[in-house]
C-alpha positions as CSV (number, residue, x, y, z in Angstrom):
1,M,-23.6,0.4,5.4
2,T,-24.3,4.1,5.0
3,A,-20.9,5.7,7.1
4,K,-17.9,6.3,4.4
5,I,-15.0,4.3,4.4
6,H,-11.2,4.4,3.6
7,F,-8.4,2.4,4.6
8,I,-4.9,2.5,6.0
9,S,-1.8,0.6,4.5
10,G,1.4,0.7,3.8
11,L,4.6,-0.7,6.0
12,P,4.5,-2.0,9.5
13,R,6.3,0.6,12.3
14,S,5.7,3.4,9.8
15,G,3.0,5.2,12.0
16,S,-0.6,3.5,11.0
17,T,-1.2,3.1,14.8
18,L,-0.3,6.5,15.3
19,L,-2.0,8.1,12.6
20,G,-5.4,5.6,13.9
21,A,-5.1,7.1,17.4
22,L,-4.7,10.5,16.1
23,L,-7.6,9.9,13.4
24,R,-10.2,8.6,16.2
25,Q,-10.0,11.9,18.4
26,N,-12.2,13.0,15.9
27,P,-15.8,12.5,17.1
28,Q,-17.1,11.9,13.6
29,F,-14.5,9.3,13.0
30,H,-13.8,5.5,14.1
31,A,-9.9,4.4,13.6
32,S,-7.7,1.7,15.0
33,M,-4.6,-1.0,14.8
34,S,-5.3,-3.6,12.3
35,S,-8.5,-4.8,12.3
36,P,-9.4,-8.2,11.2
37,V,-11.8,-7.7,8.1
38,G,-9.1,-8.4,5.4
39,S,-8.2,-11.6,6.6
40,L,-12.3,-12.1,6.6
41,V,-12.8,-10.9,3.5
42,N,-9.8,-13.0,2.3
43,R,-11.1,-16.2,3.6
44,M,-14.4,-15.4,2.1
45,L,-13.0,-14.9,-1.2
46,E,-11.7,-18.4,-0.9
47,A,-14.6,-19.7,0.5
48,M,-16.5,-18.1,-3.1
49,S,-13.7,-19.7,-5.5
50,E,-13.3,-22.3,-7.6
51,D,-11.7,-24.8,-5.1
52,N,-15.5,-24.8,-3.5
53,E,-17.3,-27.2,-5.3
54,F,-20.1,-25.1,-4.5
55,S,-18.6,-22.0,-5.8
56,V,-20.9,-22.5,-9.3
57,F,-23.9,-21.8,-7.6
58,I,-22.5,-18.0,-6.3
59,T,-23.2,-15.3,-8.6
60,P,-20.5,-12.2,-8.8
61,E,-23.3,-10.1,-6.9
62,Q,-24.3,-12.8,-4.2
63,K,-20.3,-12.3,-3.6
64,R,-20.3,-8.5,-4.0
65,A,-22.9,-8.8,-1.4
66,L,-21.6,-11.4,0.6
67,T,-18.1,-9.3,0.9
68,L,-19.6,-6.6,1.4
69,N,-21.9,-7.9,4.7
70,I,-18.4,-8.3,6.2
71,F,-17.9,-4.8,6.3
72,S,-21.2,-3.8,7.7
73,T,-21.3,-6.1,10.5
74,F,-18.1,-5.7,11.9
75,Y,-18.6,-2.3,11.7
76,Q,-22.1,-2.0,13.1
77,S,-21.4,-0.7,16.7
78,Q,-19.7,2.3,14.9
79,A,-23.1,2.9,13.2
80,E,-23.5,6.9,14.6
81,K,-19.4,7.7,12.7
82,E,-19.6,9.2,9.7
83,V,-16.4,7.6,8.8
84,I,-15.0,4.5,8.9
85,F,-10.9,4.0,8.5
86,D,-10.4,0.0,8.5
87,T,-6.5,-0.7,8.8
88,N,-4.6,-3.5,7.5
89,R,-1.4,-4.0,5.5
90,L,-2.8,-6.3,2.9
91,W,-5.8,-3.9,1.0
92,C,-2.3,-2.0,-1.1
93,S,-3.0,-5.7,-2.4
94,K,-6.6,-5.2,-2.9
95,L,-7.1,-2.3,-4.9
96,S,-9.2,-3.6,-7.1
97,L,-11.5,-5.3,-4.9
98,I,-11.9,-1.5,-3.0
99,H,-12.9,-0.1,-6.0
100,E,-15.5,-2.5,-7.0
101,L,-17.2,-2.4,-3.2
102,F,-16.2,1.4,-2.1
103,P,-15.7,3.7,-5.6
104,H,-15.2,6.4,-3.4
105,S,-12.8,5.7,-0.9
106,K,-9.0,6.5,-0.7
107,V,-6.3,4.7,0.7
108,I,-3.7,6.6,3.4
109,C,-0.1,4.5,3.2
110,C,2.6,5.2,5.6
111,V,5.6,4.2,4.4
112,R,9.1,4.8,6.2
113,N,12.8,4.4,5.0
114,V,12.8,0.6,5.3
115,A,16.0,0.8,7.5
116,W,14.6,2.1,9.9
117,I,11.8,-0.1,10.0
118,M,14.3,-3.0,10.2
119,D,15.8,-0.8,13.2
120,S,12.5,-0.4,14.7
121,I,11.8,-3.9,14.6
122,E,15.1,-4.9,15.9
123,R,14.5,-2.7,18.8
124,L,11.6,-4.5,19.9
125,V,12.9,-7.6,19.8
126,R,15.9,-7.1,22.3
127,K,13.6,-4.9,24.6
128,N,11.5,-8.4,24.6
129,S,14.7,-10.2,25.0
130,F,12.8,-12.8,27.6
131,D,10.7,-13.5,24.9
132,V,10.6,-15.8,22.0
133,S,8.8,-13.5,19.3
134,R,6.3,-15.2,17.1
135,L,7.5,-13.0,14.4
136,F,9.8,-15.9,13.4
137,N,9.0,-19.1,12.7
138,N,11.8,-21.1,14.0
139,P,15.5,-20.6,15.7
140,T,17.3,-20.4,12.6
141,E,15.2,-17.5,12.1
142,R,15.8,-15.9,15.4
143,A,19.1,-16.2,15.2
144,T,20.7,-12.9,14.2
145,V,20.2,-9.5,13.2
146,Y,21.0,-10.5,9.7
147,T,18.7,-13.8,9.9
148,R,16.1,-11.3,11.2
149,T,15.8,-9.3,8.7
150,E,16.3,-11.6,6.3
151,A,13.2,-13.0,6.9
152,L,11.1,-10.1,7.4
153,S,11.6,-9.0,3.8
154,Q,10.6,-12.3,2.6
155,G,7.8,-12.2,0.0
156,G,5.3,-13.1,2.8
157,R,6.3,-12.2,5.8
158,L,5.7,-9.1,8.1
159,V,7.5,-6.3,5.8
160,G,8.2,-8.1,2.6
161,F,4.8,-8.8,2.2
162,A,4.1,-5.2,2.8
163,Y,6.7,-3.7,0.7
164,N,5.4,-5.8,-2.5
165,A,1.8,-4.8,-1.9
166,L,2.3,-0.8,-1.3
167,K,4.6,-1.0,-4.5
168,E,2.0,-2.7,-6.6
169,A,-0.5,0.0,-5.7
170,F,2.1,2.8,-6.4
171,Y,2.3,1.9,-10.2
172,S,-1.4,0.6,-10.5
173,E,-4.2,1.6,-12.6
174,Y,-5.4,3.0,-8.7
175,S,-3.0,5.0,-7.7
176,S,-4.5,8.3,-7.5
177,R,-6.2,6.9,-5.2
178,L,-3.5,6.4,-2.7
179,L,-1.9,9.2,-0.1
180,L,1.6,7.8,1.0
181,V,2.3,9.7,4.3
182,D,5.8,9.5,5.5
183,Y,6.2,8.6,9.1
184,D,9.2,11.3,9.6
185,L,6.8,13.8,8.4
186,L,3.7,12.9,10.7
187,A,5.9,12.7,13.6
188,Q,8.0,15.8,13.2
189,K,4.6,18.2,11.4
190,P,1.4,16.4,12.2
191,D,-0.8,19.4,12.6
192,K,0.6,19.7,8.8
193,V,-0.2,16.3,7.7
194,L,-3.5,16.1,9.1
195,H,-4.1,19.2,7.2
196,L,-3.1,18.0,4.0
197,I,-4.8,13.9,5.2
198,Y,-8.2,16.2,6.0
199,Q,-8.1,17.9,2.1
200,F,-7.6,14.5,0.4
201,L,-10.2,13.0,2.5
202,E,-12.2,16.2,1.4
203,E,-13.3,16.2,5.2
204,E,-13.6,19.4,7.5
205,P,-10.3,19.9,9.8
206,F,-10.4,19.0,13.0
207,N,-8.4,20.5,15.9
208,H,-6.4,17.2,16.9
209,D,-4.1,17.3,20.6
210,F,-0.5,16.3,19.8
211,E,0.5,16.2,23.0
212,N,-2.2,14.0,24.6
213,V,-2.4,10.8,22.1
214,Q,-4.0,7.5,23.2
215,Y,-3.5,4.1,21.9
216,D,-2.4,0.6,23.2
217,A,-3.2,-2.6,22.3
218,P,-1.2,-5.2,25.4
219,E,-3.4,-7.9,25.0
220,F,-2.5,-8.4,20.7
221,D,1.1,-7.9,21.4
222,N,1.4,-10.2,23.9
223,R,0.1,-12.8,21.8
224,L,3.0,-12.4,19.5
225,N,5.6,-11.9,22.5
226,L,6.6,-8.5,21.6
227,K,5.2,-6.0,24.4
228,G,5.2,-2.3,22.3
229,L,4.4,-3.5,19.2
230,H,1.3,-0.9,19.4
231,T,2.2,1.5,21.8
232,V,1.9,5.2,20.7
233,R,3.9,7.9,23.0
234,S,1.8,10.7,24.2
235,K,3.4,13.6,22.7
236,V,3.6,12.7,18.6
237,E,7.3,13.9,17.8
238,L,10.5,12.8,16.6
239,Q,13.1,11.0,18.6
240,E,16.6,10.7,17.2
241,R,18.6,8.4,17.4
242,Q,21.3,5.7,16.4
243,T,20.8,2.8,14.7
244,I,21.2,-0.7,15.9
245,L,21.7,-2.5,12.8
246,P,25.3,-3.3,11.5
247,P,25.9,-0.9,8.8
248,D,26.2,-3.0,6.0
249,L,22.7,-3.7,6.9
250,F,21.5,-0.4,7.0
251,T,22.7,0.7,3.5
252,Q,21.2,-2.3,2.1
253,F,17.1,-1.6,3.2
254,N,18.1,2.2,3.0
255,Q,18.2,2.1,-0.7
256,L,14.5,1.1,-0.9
257,S,12.1,4.1,-0.7
258,F,11.2,3.5,-4.7
259,W,8.3,6.3,-3.1
260,T,10.7,9.1,-3.1
261,N,10.6,9.0,-7.2
262,P,6.8,9.3,-8.4
263,S,7.3,9.0,-11.8
264,N,4.7,5.8,-13.6
265,S,2.7,6.5,-10.4
266,L,-0.4,8.8,-10.4
267,A,-0.2,8.6,-6.5
268,N,-0.7,11.6,-3.5
269,L,2.8,12.2,-1.5
270,I,3.7,13.5,2.1
271,V,7.0,12.1,2.2
272,A,10.8,13.7,3.0
273,Q,13.4,13.4,0.8
274,P,15.9,10.3,0.8
275,T,18.8,10.4,3.5
276,D,21.7,8.5,4.2
277,T,22.3,9.7,8.1
278,T,22.0,7.1,10.4
279,V,20.2,9.3,13.2
280,K,16.7,9.0,13.1
281,S,13.5,8.1,15.2
């Protein structure tokens, strides 16, 4: 694989699709929404593990080559691009693997106040009120805003897994390879944030169009019965609104932004200071 590869990870509903839509405006870059590469890598690792009795015949060098082949095969149609960005929330939990495969790659982690993440997901669920969202496993989980947010915050679920993986990466020995990008700042000052991202990646600046951003994935969103999950507004801006979460829930999730206190981490940060306000985008 000749192209440089970097990764986009972090929290859901925190701007990763927006960031990918912006980066792909650069003709030298390929970026998109979450790809299946991470899941394919996990399956390959499982197939080569001790659970497979034939794993004794697979050398470490072969394991590395087989895993690398997933990336080169998946992105062979993007051979003309100089930089590939692969997006998946699980990459924060795979920094040691990334270090072994791509020692010069970096990881952009999109973050956002968790209360507003829950608010954003809840709005989508209510907006698709005639559909049964596949984010939840049963009627009990779907019952109320309390059961929905509780389900999403569990360790293996949409928000909980991403949050735990991000925290693992933030305090890991590879944290210097991370750049945390706050959604609010990206939406408010996209030109300045993109400039800093290019500096972090050591790439030449590019003149992005923040008035005409294009990205949508209706087929994927429809499979989840959650229309609009990956729809990006054409104009990058922060739209203020009142939260729809009950006050106790908002307070519960509003205090989880550990990245605003970067002690014990070498991660690079483009983040806003925490706030108690309940009016945001």
